[in-house]
N, C-alpha and C positions, 0 to 999 in steps of 0.2 A: 504494500500500500504506500509506503513511504516513497518508493521510487516513482510510482505513478503520480502521487500527489505533489511531489517536490516541495516547493516553498509552503504550500498549504499544510504540510505535515509539521511545520515548525512548532505549533503549540503543544504537540504531543512528543516531540523529539526527546526532551530531557527526561521525561517520565519513562519512556521506552528504554532509553539508554541506561537509566538507573536499574531497571528490571534486568537488563542483560548483564549488568555487573555481577549479579549473583551467580550467573552461569559461568562467567569467565574466570572465576576463581576456583572452580571445582578441580579436583586433582586426581580422582580415581580413573582408571582406564575405562570403566563403564561410562564415564561422563564425557569422554572425548568428543563424541558426535554433538552433544548438547553445547559443549564449549565452542566447538568449531562453528556451529550454526549461530550462536550468540555473537561471535566475532564477525561473522558475515553480516548479521543484522546491524551491528554497530557501523560497519563500513557503508552499508546501504543508506542508513539514516543520515550519516554524516555527509555523504554525497548528495542526498536529496535536499537537505536544508542548507547546505553550504558550509564551507570551512569556517567562515567568520562567526557563524552562530554556535558552533560546537567546539571550536579550538580550545577554549579555556577549560573545558571539562574532559577533553580527550586523553591527557597524559596517563591516568590510571588504566584506561582501556588499552592503550598502546603497550604499557608495561605488562599487563595481563596477557596480551597476545604474544608478546616476545617471550614470556616465561613459559609458554606452552611446551617448548621443546625440552625443558628441564623437568617438567612435571609428570610426564607419562613414560612408563617403562617401554612402551612400543617405540617411541621416538628415541629414547636413550639407547635402545638396542640398535636401531638403524644408524645412529650417529657414531656408535662405538665400532662398527664394522669397518 
């Protein structure tokens, strides 16, 4: 919806992003798909409403996305090969 609504999604962006934060800090292997989807949603929302509107609140999301490779045994296995 955010991608289709673009700027009209702005009033909902911050609340949706806050909801995604809960998924982006999950660390069990079973949660990998939920975490990946939440990361995708954050990107879609940010692109839809524009960088200027979300730039100030994005750093924790960026850190969570970067830390994914350290959190999952599946990734640790591939990186160690």
